[in-house]
Backbone as JSON, one array per atom type, in Angstrom:
{
  "sequence": "MPQDFLLPRSFTSARLVLRGWLIKDTAEVYAYSSDPVWGVYLDLPTPYSFQDAKAFIASHSNMMHFPRFSWAITSNGELLGGINIRYLNSMKHTSVGWAIKRPLWGLGYGSEAAEALISMVFRQDQTVSMIKAEADRRNIASIRVMKKVGMSIVEEDLFSNCMVVGTITRHDWGKRTINN",
  "N": [[93.4, 89.8, 106.76], [93.47, 91.4, 109.64], [92.25, 94.84, 110.38], [93.46, 96.06, 112.35], [96.02, 94.95, 112.4], [99.45, 95.26, 113.15], [102.79, 96.25, 112.49], [106.18, 96.58, 113.88], [106.68, 99.66, 115.35], [109.32, 100.5, 115.22], [112.65, 99.2, 114.37], [115.59, 97.63, 114.03], [118.83, 97.37, 112.29], [122.43, 96.48, 111.45], [123.47, 98.94, 111.16], [121.64, 100.6, 111.3], [118.53, 102.38, 112.37], [115.27, 102.01, 111.93], [112.4, 103.87, 112.12], [109.35, 105.24, 113.25], [107.79, 108.17, 111.38], [108.64, 111.52, 112.21], [107.64, 114.88, 113.29], [109.74, 116.56, 113.53], [111.48, 115.7, 111.2], [110.76, 116.9, 109.03], [112.14, 119.19, 107.88], [114.43, 117.87, 107.0], [113.54, 116.17, 105.18], [112.38, 117.94, 103.36], [114.8, 119.02, 102.59], [116.3, 116.85, 101.24], [114.36, 115.77, 99.3], [113.83, 118.06, 97.65], [115.85, 118.14, 96.06], [116.35, 118.0, 92.55], [117.62, 115.91, 91.14], [117.65, 113.69, 92.96], [114.8, 112.91, 92.95], [114.24, 112.18, 90.5], [113.19, 109.62, 89.63], [110.7, 109.37, 90.86], [107.35, 109.93, 91.79], [106.91, 112.91, 92.35], [105.91, 116.16, 93.35], [106.92, 119.02, 91.47], [108.41, 122.14, 91.4], [109.42, 120.62, 94.54], [108.2, 121.58, 97.45], [108.37, 123.17, 100.87], [105.89, 122.79, 101.92], [105.02, 120.61, 100.76], [106.64, 118.67, 101.93], [105.88, 118.77, 104.51], [103.22, 117.92, 104.25], [103.95, 115.2, 103.66], [105.08, 114.2, 105.79], [102.97, 114.44, 107.68], [101.14, 112.62, 106.37], [102.79, 110.23, 106.43], [103.6, 109.88, 108.9], [101.47, 108.8, 110.15], [101.22, 106.39, 108.97], [101.22, 103.53, 110.06], [99.74, 101.18, 110.16], [97.74, 98.57, 109.05], [96.8, 98.74, 105.73], [99.17, 99.75, 105.09], [102.43, 100.7, 105.83], [105.22, 102.71, 106.97], [108.58, 103.92, 107.46], [111.19, 105.79, 108.83], [114.45, 106.05, 107.87], [117.31, 105.96, 109.84], [120.57, 106.82, 111.25], [122.72, 106.87, 113.76], [121.23, 109.07, 114.79], [120.75, 110.65, 112.51], [118.87, 111.47, 109.69], [118.34, 109.49, 106.84], [116.75, 108.54, 104.91], [113.98, 106.99, 103.53], [111.65, 104.13, 104.04], [108.95, 101.82, 102.92], [106.11, 99.81, 103.19], [103.61, 98.02, 101.58], [100.61, 96.36, 101.88], [99.19, 94.22, 99.24], [96.22, 93.46, 97.18], [95.91, 90.62, 97.53], [96.76, 90.04, 100.11], [98.68, 88.28, 100.78], [100.86, 89.04, 99.54], [103.25, 91.6, 99.19], [104.34, 94.96, 98.64], [107.43, 96.73, 98.28], [109.23, 99.99, 98.98], [111.86, 102.43, 98.74], [113.92, 105.05, 99.65], [116.88, 106.92, 99.68], [118.81, 109.71, 100.84], [120.47, 111.73, 98.64], [123.49, 112.48, 98.92], [124.18, 109.9, 100.28], [123.93, 108.01, 98.48], [125.04, 104.79, 97.23], [126.29, 103.66, 99.45], [125.21, 101.57, 100.77], [123.11, 101.79, 102.27], [120.41, 101.83, 101.55], [120.23, 98.9, 100.73], [120.63, 97.61, 102.91], [118.48, 98.67, 104.64], [116.39, 97.58, 103.13], [116.88, 94.85, 103.19], [116.35, 94.62, 106.18], [113.95, 95.23, 106.34], [112.44, 93.36, 104.76], [113.28, 90.93, 106.12], [112.09, 91.27, 108.72], [109.34, 91.64, 107.99], [108.76, 89.02, 106.85], [109.44, 87.34, 109.1], [107.59, 88.4, 111.11], [104.93, 88.22, 110.01], [103.51, 85.73, 109.17], [101.7, 85.0, 107.25], [102.52, 86.41, 104.73], [103.67, 85.72, 101.52], [105.22, 86.6, 99.35], [107.33, 89.33, 98.68], [107.45, 92.32, 96.74], [109.18, 94.7, 94.79], [109.16, 97.72, 92.81], [110.88, 99.68, 89.98], [111.82, 102.1, 87.95], [113.19, 101.35, 84.82], [115.61, 102.61, 84.38], [116.72, 103.38, 86.61], [119.16, 102.45, 87.94], [120.44, 102.05, 90.62], [118.47, 101.29, 92.31], [117.58, 98.81, 91.04], [119.91, 97.39, 91.66], [119.93, 97.32, 94.57], [117.51, 95.63, 94.67], [118.58, 93.17, 93.53], [120.71, 92.75, 95.41], [119.51, 92.1, 97.8], [118.17, 89.88, 97.13], [116.13, 89.53, 95.49], [114.33, 88.26, 92.55], [114.69, 89.45, 89.13], [112.72, 90.98, 86.79], [111.57, 92.39, 83.78], [108.87, 94.64, 83.02], [106.2, 95.84, 81.1], [104.5, 98.35, 82.33], [101.5, 100.02, 82.23], [102.48, 101.14, 79.85], [105.0, 102.08, 80.59], [108.29, 101.14, 81.02], [109.11, 99.04, 83.45], [111.14, 97.59, 86.03], [110.72, 94.87, 87.99], [111.32, 93.36, 90.96], [111.11, 90.52, 93.0], [110.78, 88.54, 95.92], [110.46, 85.57, 97.23], [108.97, 84.0, 100.39], [109.82, 81.34, 100.48], [112.4, 81.65, 99.02], [113.77, 83.7, 100.34], [114.1, 82.26, 102.9], [115.96, 80.35, 102.13], [118.19, 82.17, 101.72], [118.57, 83.08, 104.29], [119.5, 80.89, 105.54], [121.85, 80.13, 104.26], [123.34, 82.42, 104.82]],
  "CA": [[94.14, 90.37, 107.7], [92.59, 92.44, 110.48], [92.54, 96.1, 110.19], [94.33, 96.46, 113.63], [97.27, 94.39, 112.52], [100.45, 96.21, 113.23], [104.26, 95.98, 112.44], [106.8, 97.15, 114.78], [107.07, 101.06, 115.13], [110.74, 100.62, 114.92], [113.38, 98.08, 114.29], [117.19, 97.97, 113.76], [120.0, 96.41, 111.42], [123.67, 96.66, 111.93], [123.84, 100.42, 111.19], [120.42, 101.65, 110.89], [117.35, 102.51, 113.05], [114.01, 102.17, 111.12], [111.51, 104.35, 112.98], [108.29, 106.0, 112.71], [108.3, 109.55, 110.91], [108.37, 112.55, 113.14], [107.41, 116.24, 112.78], [111.25, 117.04, 113.24], [112.05, 115.06, 109.95], [110.23, 117.9, 108.03], [113.15, 120.06, 107.16], [115.48, 117.14, 106.5], [112.69, 115.46, 104.18], [112.39, 118.82, 102.38], [116.13, 119.23, 101.96], [116.83, 115.97, 100.12], [113.23, 115.74, 98.37], [113.81, 119.09, 96.73], [116.94, 117.81, 94.94], [115.69, 117.37, 91.47], [118.32, 114.51, 90.88], [117.16, 112.69, 93.93], [113.5, 112.54, 92.76], [114.06, 111.76, 89.19], [112.41, 108.37, 89.36], [109.82, 109.36, 91.75], [106.29, 110.74, 91.21], [106.92, 114.12, 93.19], [105.7, 117.58, 92.87], [108.12, 119.72, 91.0], [109.46, 121.9, 92.56], [109.08, 120.22, 95.74], [108.04, 122.79, 98.34], [108.35, 122.81, 102.19], [104.62, 122.4, 102.27], [105.02, 119.18, 100.46], [107.35, 117.89, 102.92], [105.13, 118.9, 105.71], [102.14, 116.8, 103.9], [104.64, 113.97, 103.27], [105.23, 113.82, 107.26], [101.54, 114.32, 108.17], [100.59, 111.22, 106.03], [103.62, 109.01, 106.65], [103.63, 109.58, 110.54], [100.25, 108.09, 110.58], [101.11, 105.28, 108.11], [101.8, 102.6, 110.75], [98.91, 100.12, 110.32], [97.36, 97.82, 107.73], [97.47, 98.04, 104.98], [100.37, 100.58, 104.71], [103.59, 101.01, 107.03], [106.27, 103.55, 106.5], [109.27, 104.2, 108.53], [112.34, 106.66, 108.45], [115.72, 105.36, 107.93], [118.38, 106.78, 110.56], [121.73, 106.12, 111.5], [123.38, 107.85, 114.72], [120.21, 110.12, 114.71], [120.68, 111.36, 111.18], [117.84, 110.87, 108.89], [119.09, 108.93, 105.79], [115.8, 108.52, 103.77], [112.68, 106.2, 104.18], [111.28, 102.81, 103.4], [107.63, 101.62, 103.1], [105.59, 98.6, 102.5], [102.19, 98.06, 101.61], [99.85, 94.81, 101.55], [98.49, 93.95, 98.09], [94.92, 92.91, 97.36], [95.78, 89.19, 97.99], [97.21, 90.16, 101.39], [99.78, 87.34, 100.93], [101.69, 89.74, 98.69], [103.34, 93.1, 99.73], [105.19, 95.93, 97.71], [108.23, 97.7, 99.32], [109.8, 101.1, 98.61], [112.86, 103.08, 99.76], [114.67, 106.23, 99.05], [117.92, 107.47, 100.54], [119.28, 111.15, 100.25], [121.63, 111.44, 97.5], [124.9, 112.23, 99.27], [124.5, 108.84, 100.88], [123.85, 106.87, 97.4], [126.09, 103.85, 96.95], [126.98, 103.44, 100.73], [124.78, 100.28, 101.08], [121.99, 101.98, 103.33], [119.05, 101.23, 100.81], [120.12, 97.59, 100.63], [120.6, 97.37, 104.54], [117.11, 99.03, 104.97], [115.4, 96.83, 102.6], [117.02, 93.69, 103.85], [115.84, 94.48, 107.19], [112.47, 95.32, 106.35], [112.09, 92.1, 104.3], [113.47, 89.99, 107.11], [111.07, 91.69, 109.82], [108.11, 91.24, 107.57], [108.75, 87.57, 106.88], [109.41, 86.93, 110.56], [106.36, 88.93, 111.7], [103.64, 87.98, 109.4], [103.66, 84.28, 108.4], [100.83, 84.92, 106.04], [103.11, 86.91, 103.49], [104.37, 84.86, 100.7], [106.11, 87.27, 98.6], [107.41, 90.87, 98.63], [108.0, 92.76, 95.37], [109.6, 96.15, 94.55], [109.38, 98.23, 91.51], [111.68, 100.72, 89.62], [112.08, 102.59, 86.42], [114.49, 100.49, 84.25], [116.94, 103.38, 84.29], [117.07, 103.42, 88.05], [120.23, 101.24, 88.22], [120.73, 101.74, 91.87], [117.39, 100.58, 93.03], [117.53, 97.67, 90.78], [121.05, 96.77, 92.32], [119.22, 97.02, 95.7], [116.88, 94.43, 94.61], [119.43, 92.07, 93.62], [121.4, 92.49, 96.78], [118.45, 91.6, 98.78], [117.74, 88.5, 96.66], [114.97, 89.59, 94.54], [114.51, 87.95, 91.17], [114.39, 90.58, 88.36], [112.09, 90.93, 85.52], [111.14, 93.77, 83.14], [107.49, 94.54, 82.86], [105.62, 96.98, 80.63], [103.32, 98.65, 83.22], [100.96, 101.17, 81.58], [103.5, 101.81, 78.85], [106.32, 102.45, 81.24], [109.2, 99.94, 81.12], [109.48, 98.94, 84.82], [111.83, 96.45, 86.54], [110.08, 94.2, 89.1], [111.99, 92.64, 91.59], [110.25, 89.91, 93.84], [111.53, 87.56, 96.65], [109.46, 84.67, 97.79], [109.19, 83.43, 101.58], [110.91, 80.29, 100.21], [113.72, 82.09, 98.74], [114.3, 84.26, 101.61], [114.54, 81.37, 103.82], [117.2, 79.77, 101.69], [119.25, 83.09, 101.77], [118.94, 83.32, 105.65], [120.24, 79.77, 105.98], [123.07, 80.39, 103.66], [124.1, 83.78, 105.18]],
  "C": [[93.31, 91.61, 108.38], [93.09, 93.83, 110.3], [93.29, 96.74, 111.47], [95.89, 95.66, 113.7], [98.26, 95.46, 112.53], [101.87, 95.5, 113.23], [104.67, 96.79, 113.36], [106.79, 98.72, 114.36], [108.5, 101.31, 114.83], [111.26, 99.54, 115.15], [114.76, 98.41, 113.77], [117.68, 96.98, 112.79], [121.17, 96.79, 111.95], [124.05, 98.04, 112.08], [122.78, 101.25, 111.28], [119.38, 101.4, 111.88], [116.28, 102.83, 112.08], [113.06, 102.69, 112.2], [110.5, 105.13, 112.4], [108.72, 107.51, 112.24], [108.0, 110.39, 112.1], [108.31, 114.05, 112.68], [108.94, 116.85, 112.46], [111.98, 116.77, 112.08], [111.56, 116.15, 108.94], [111.34, 118.52, 107.35], [114.1, 119.15, 106.36], [114.7, 116.47, 104.97], [112.75, 116.65, 103.0], [113.93, 119.03, 101.72], [116.59, 118.14, 100.75], [115.61, 115.73, 99.09], [113.26, 116.96, 97.3], [115.08, 118.99, 95.69], [116.36, 117.23, 93.79], [116.26, 116.04, 90.97], [117.9, 113.48, 91.79], [115.83, 112.19, 93.48], [113.17, 112.26, 91.35], [113.11, 110.8, 88.75], [111.09, 108.41, 90.07], [108.59, 110.2, 91.46], [106.03, 111.77, 92.46], [106.35, 115.45, 92.56], [106.96, 118.2, 92.56], [107.71, 121.24, 90.72], [108.92, 121.31, 93.72], [109.04, 121.26, 96.81], [108.17, 122.02, 99.95], [107.04, 122.31, 102.56], [104.29, 120.85, 101.93], [105.67, 118.18, 101.42], [106.66, 117.86, 104.12], [103.84, 117.84, 105.52], [102.73, 115.38, 103.94], [104.63, 113.3, 104.86], [103.88, 113.74, 107.87], [100.87, 112.91, 107.71], [101.33, 109.97, 106.39], [103.75, 108.87, 108.1], [102.56, 108.7, 110.99], [100.21, 106.85, 109.87], [101.72, 103.98, 108.96], [100.67, 101.51, 111.07], [98.38, 99.73, 109.04], [96.31, 98.73, 106.9], [98.85, 98.58, 104.52], [101.4, 100.89, 105.85], [104.58, 101.85, 106.26], [107.21, 103.94, 107.76], [110.49, 104.98, 107.85], [113.53, 106.03, 108.63], [116.64, 106.24, 108.61], [119.49, 106.03, 110.77], [122.33, 107.3, 112.51], [122.49, 109.02, 114.69], [120.24, 110.9, 113.63], [119.71, 110.82, 110.39], [118.47, 110.59, 107.53], [118.16, 109.08, 104.59], [114.58, 107.82, 104.46], [112.46, 105.03, 103.42], [109.71, 102.63, 103.75], [107.35, 100.3, 102.51], [104.14, 98.55, 102.66], [101.58, 96.67, 101.22], [99.01, 95.17, 100.26], [97.05, 93.61, 98.4], [95.09, 91.51, 97.9], [96.27, 89.07, 99.54], [98.45, 89.12, 101.62], [101.14, 87.93, 100.25], [101.93, 91.2, 99.16], [104.37, 93.81, 98.58], [106.02, 96.72, 98.72], [108.89, 98.66, 98.27], [110.92, 101.79, 99.39], [113.38, 104.16, 98.75], [115.76, 106.57, 99.94], [118.56, 108.83, 99.91], [120.41, 110.95, 99.48], [123.03, 111.34, 97.88], [125.24, 110.93, 100.0], [124.28, 107.51, 99.76], [125.13, 106.0, 97.39], [126.82, 103.32, 98.32], [126.19, 102.18, 101.29], [123.54, 100.58, 102.2], [120.5, 101.55, 102.84], [119.03, 99.7, 100.96], [119.91, 97.08, 102.05], [119.18, 97.43, 104.89], [116.3, 97.88, 104.42], [115.48, 95.31, 103.0], [116.43, 93.53, 105.17], [114.47, 94.54, 107.48], [111.88, 93.89, 105.89], [112.13, 91.05, 105.36], [112.35, 90.15, 108.24], [109.78, 91.3, 109.29], [107.86, 89.79, 107.41], [108.53, 87.06, 108.12], [107.97, 87.2, 111.25], [105.02, 88.48, 111.21], [103.78, 86.68, 108.52], [102.61, 84.05, 107.19], [101.52, 85.51, 104.6], [103.98, 85.85, 102.77], [105.4, 85.27, 99.59], [106.06, 88.82, 98.82], [108.01, 91.12, 97.25], [108.41, 94.22, 95.52], [109.53, 96.44, 93.1], [110.17, 99.41, 91.12], [111.7, 100.89, 88.28], [113.32, 101.83, 86.13], [115.77, 101.35, 84.3], [117.55, 103.72, 85.54], [117.84, 102.32, 88.58], [120.41, 100.99, 89.59], [119.57, 100.99, 92.53], [117.32, 99.0, 92.44], [118.89, 96.74, 91.36], [120.68, 96.53, 93.79], [118.48, 95.62, 95.69], [117.53, 93.25, 94.48], [120.18, 91.88, 94.76], [120.59, 91.79, 97.86], [117.82, 90.36, 98.34], [116.71, 88.32, 95.84], [115.37, 89.04, 93.06], [113.85, 89.17, 90.5], [113.66, 90.25, 87.18], [111.66, 92.38, 85.08], [109.63, 93.59, 82.67], [107.04, 95.8, 82.17], [104.34, 97.25, 81.32], [102.64, 100.07, 82.7], [101.92, 102.04, 80.94], [104.69, 102.64, 79.36], [106.96, 101.25, 81.38], [109.56, 99.86, 82.65], [110.34, 97.55, 84.92], [111.05, 96.21, 87.9], [110.97, 93.18, 89.65], [111.07, 91.73, 92.7], [111.18, 88.68, 94.57], [110.3, 86.85, 97.45], [109.79, 84.38, 99.33], [110.33, 82.21, 101.36], [112.4, 80.76, 99.87], [114.5, 82.93, 99.69], [114.76, 83.47, 102.5], [115.87, 80.67, 103.41], [118.32, 80.75, 101.94], [119.37, 83.17, 103.38], [119.9, 82.13, 106.31], [121.76, 79.7, 105.28], [123.99, 81.56, 104.09], [124.58, 83.43, 106.74]]
}
């Protein structure tokens, strides 16, 4: 995969615009990321500071080139959370992650964003054969998102932490798009 390989800077779904991160997102990232319940399954600094939010925006606003890509999830101009994908060593496999601010949990935004990203990647990059996601086994909401987007779920003991791994292959994604 060439180093200058790019995925779109923005794309949409029925309710969402997924776009690059902006400096103006810093305050909202700080607001939802400093919620200790929101970040319980994430490897975040505790307590989460405004400087941490600035560092996140600085690193993720430039994360739009191979092997890592990151987008803000928005709806009607409101920042809802974020989603990212990274290419793994095989280049044919990728790993996706998402996070939605807590007041919006359970409203389908994570599933919609993940479905939009998976579809975009499989359409844009014909070399990708599988997309995976990982979640702490206690993170029922993320496991539910994995299932909603058609991932097969397995538990794995990764570095002595029991994680749930979801995967969807290009073949299985193709069958889903034909049936939907």
